[in-house]
C-alpha positions in Angstrom: 50.9 -12.9 50.8 52.8 -13.3 47.5 55.2 -10.7 46.3 52.7 -9.8 43.5 49.9 -9.2 46.1 52.2 -7.1 48.3 53.1 -4.9 45.3 49.4 -4.5 44.4 48.5 -3.6 47.9 51.3 -1.0 48.1 50.1 0.6 44.8 46.5 0.8 46.2 47.8 2.5 49.3 49.7 5.0 47.2 46.6 5.8 45.1 44.6 6.3 48.3 47.1 8.8 49.5 47.4 10.9 46.4 43.7 10.8 45.3 42.0 14.1 45.9 38.2 14.4 45.9 36.8 16.6 43.1 35.6 19.8 44.7 31.9 20.6 44.4 31.1 23.3 41.9 30.8 26.7 43.6 27.2 28.0 43.7 26.4 30.6 41.1 26.2 34.1 42.6 23.2 35.8 41.2 21.7 39.3 41.1 17.9 39.7 41.1 16.2 42.9 40.0 12.7 43.4 41.2 10.0 45.7 42.6 8.1 45.0 45.8 4.3 45.5 45.2 1.4 47.6 44.0 1.6 50.3 46.6 3.2 53.5 45.3 6.1 53.2 47.7 6.9 49.7 46.4 7.1 50.5 42.7 10.8 51.1 42.6 14.0 49.1 41.7 15.5 46.8 44.3 18.6 44.7 43.7 19.1 41.5 45.7 22.0 39.0 45.7 22.2 35.3 46.2 25.4 33.3 46.9 23.7 29.8 47.0 22.6 29.5 43.4 19.4 31.5 43.6 17.6 29.8 46.5 17.9 32.6 49.0 18.5 36.3 48.5 19.4 39.3 50.6 19.2 43.0 49.7 22.2 44.4 47.9 20.7 47.9 47.3 17.5 49.8 47.4 18.2 52.1 44.5 15.1 54.4 45.0 15.0 54.5 41.2 11.5 55.0 39.8 12.1 56.4 36.4 10.5 59.5 34.9 6.9 58.4 35.7 7.6 57.6 39.3 6.6 54.0 38.7 8.9 51.1 38.0 7.6 47.5 37.8 8.7 44.1 36.3 12.4 45.0 35.8 14.5 42.9 33.4 18.2 43.2 34.0 21.3 42.4 31.9 25.0 43.2 31.7 26.2 44.5 28.4 29.4 46.2 27.3 30.5 46.6 30.9 27.3 48.3 32.1 24.1 47.1 33.7 20.7 47.8 32.0 17.1 47.4 33.0 14.0 47.4 30.9 10.8 48.1 32.9 7.1 48.8 33.0 6.3 52.5 33.6 2.8 52.4 35.1 0.8 50.3 37.5 -1.3 47.4 36.1 -4.5 49.6 36.3 -3.0 52.6 34.4 -2.7 52.9 30.7 0.9 52.7 29.3 1.9 52.9 25.6 5.7 52.4 26.0 8.4 50.9 28.1 11.6 52.4 29.5 15.3 51.4 29.6 17.8 52.6 32.2 21.5 52.0 32.8 24.0 51.9 35.6 27.7 51.1 36.2 27.3 50.3 39.9 23.7 48.9 40.4 22.9 51.8 42.7 22.7 55.0 40.5 20.5 54.6 37.5 19.8 56.9 34.5 16.9 56.5 32.0 18.2 56.4 28.5 15.2 55.4 26.3 11.4 55.3 26.1 10.3 52.8 23.5 6.8 53.2 22.1 4.7 50.0 21.6 4.1 50.9 17.9 0.7 49.2 18.1 -2.5 51.0 17.3 -4.9 51.5 20.2 -2.3 50.3 22.8 -3.7 50.3 26.3 -1.0 48.4 28.2 2.7 47.8 27.6 4.0 45.4 30.2 7.0 43.3 31.3 9.7 44.1 28.7 12.3 41.3 28.8 15.8 41.3 27.4 16.8 38.6 25.0 20.4 38.6 23.6 21.5 36.3 20.8 24.7 36.6 18.7 25.4 40.0 20.1 22.0 41.4 19.0 20.0 42.9 21.9 16.2 42.5 21.7 13.3 43.1 24.1 10.1 41.2 24.2 7.2 43.2 25.6 3.5 42.3 26.2 1.2 44.7 24.5 -2.5 44.9 25.1 -5.0 46.8 22.9 -7.9 48.9 24.1 -10.2 47.3 21.5 -10.7 44.0 23.4 -10.1 42.4 26.7 -8.0 39.5 25.4 -5.7 41.1 23.0 -2.3 40.8 24.8 0.4 39.6 22.4 4.2 39.4 22.7 6.2 41.7 20.4 9.9 41.9 19.7 11.9 45.1 19.6 15.5 45.2 18.4 18.3 47.6 19.4 19.7 49.7 16.6 22.9 50.9 18.4 25.2 49.7 21.1 24.1 52.4 23.5 20.6 50.9 23.4 18.9 54.3 22.8 17.4 53.4 19.4 15.0 50.6 18.7 13.1 49.1 15.8 9.9 47.1 16.0 7.4 45.8 16.8 7.6 42.3 15.3 4.9 39.9 16.5 5.8 36.4 17.8 3.5 34.5 15.4 1.9 31.4 16.6 2.1 32.3 20.3 -1.6 32.9 20.9 -3.5 35.9 22.0 -3.9 36.9 25.6 -0.4 35.8 26.7 1.7 38.1 28.8 5.2 38.0 30.4 7.0 36.1 27.6 10.6 35.2 28.6 12.7 33.5 25.9 16.0 31.5 26.1 17.7 29.5 23.3 19.2 26.1 23.7 20.9 24.6 20.7 18.7 25.3 17.7 15.5 25.7 19.7 14.0 28.8 21.2 12.0 28.3 24.4 9.4 30.8 25.5 7.8 30.7 29.0 4.7 32.9 29.2 1.5 33.3 31.2 -1.8 32.4 29.7 -3.8 35.4 31.0 -7.1 33.4 30.5 -6.2 30.3 32.5 -3.5 31.9 34.7 -1.0 29.1 33.9 2.6 29.4 32.9 3.0 27.8 29.5 6.1 26.4 27.6 6.3 27.2 23.9 9.1 26.3 21.4 10.1 27.0 17.9 13.1 26.0 15.6 12.3 28.5 12.9 13.3 31.9 14.5 12.2 34.2 17.3 9.1 35.5 15.6 7.7 32.4 13.8 6.5 28.8 14.3 5.8 28.8 18.0 4.1 25.6 19.3 2.5 25.2 22.7 4.3 22.4 24.7 1.9 22.5 27.7 1.4 24.0 31.1 3.8 24.1 34.0 2.9 24.0 37.7 -0.5 25.0 39.0 -2.6 28.0 38.1 -1.9 31.4 39.8 1.7 32.3 38.8 3.1 34.9 36.4 6.3 36.7 35.5 8.4 33.7 34.5 12.2 34.4 34.1 15.1 32.0 33.7 18.8 32.0 34.5 21.6 29.5 33.6 23.6 28.2 36.6 27.2 27.3 36.7 26.5 23.5 36.5 24.6 24.1 33.2 21.1 23.6 34.6 18.3 26.2 34.4 16.5 27.9 37.2 13.0 29.4 36.6 11.4 32.1 38.8 7.7 32.7 38.9 5.7 35.3 40.9 2.8 33.9 42.9 1.1 37.2 42.5 -1.7 36.7 45.1 0.7 37.6 47.9 2.7 34.3 47.6 6.1 35.7 46.8 8.6 34.3 44.3 8.9 30.6 43.7 11.5 28.5 41.8 12.2 25.2 40.0 15.1 23.8 38.1 15.6 21.8 34.9 18.5 20.2 33.0 16.8 20.4 29.6 14.0 23.1 29.8 11.4 20.4 29.3 11.2 18.6 32.6 11.1 20.6 35.8 11.3 20.0 39.5 8.4 21.0 41.7 8.2 24.6 42.8 9.8 25.8 46.1 9.5 29.2 47.8 12.5 31.5 47.4 13.7 33.4 50.4 13.6 36.9 49.0 11.6 39.2 51.3 9.2 41.4 49.4 10.4 40.2 45.9 8.0 40.2 43.0 8.2 39.8 39.2 11.8 40.3 38.2 14.8 38.7 36.6 18.2 37.2 37.7 21.6 37.3 36.1 24.9 35.8 37.1 27.0 38.5 38.9 
């Protein structure tokens, strides 16, 4: 071996010694707020926790919180100004409801109702699945409102917080272009594009809609996701930058999940290990 080769070999050995593999990114720890079913005893707030990026969950706390009506469904959770907040449906899916509620907590266990927000829509029959959407420091809620005048009049409407305590709200503002008879609209923004994931209540499919105008205008249907029979879509951003979607297989099928790097192409659905979980939302802890 020539001197030059010996030097090169020595350098390679040194690099092999000092090179340290890049550690894998830690899995995102998530909280999942949910209720457990249609029985009266199950219509209360449960908080679950996942330490593997949202594939399996275990109970963090059964809060026993039901709100003033004694019914709590479809909770949407967020952390804002050092407190946790939930927005939720206040009646069962067979009972009329003309408003949604908001509650807050500092510890995820003890909750206090702070606001009841009326739909503001004439002849409201149902007000379902209020979902938080925060952009640029402004807190909004998107709720599905159904009128009593027809069986296919569900539309998503936007309500905007008027104070930092989230006790005062303006609205409703309709999400124009997103067709009638759509429920459970969940919105995220990526770059200059808003993405809505919603259930077509006629065909029972999750649909993907986008707009580059603003939250309430220009929505265009980008197609169906997965198979028929899912509702309650919600999304969370993971530590690695990818997105995880949750959907409720409401015919006793539990919560299912898929992932995407761009919100357009998704993996197939897999069942989430989350005993008893239904329509809810996840946030990074």
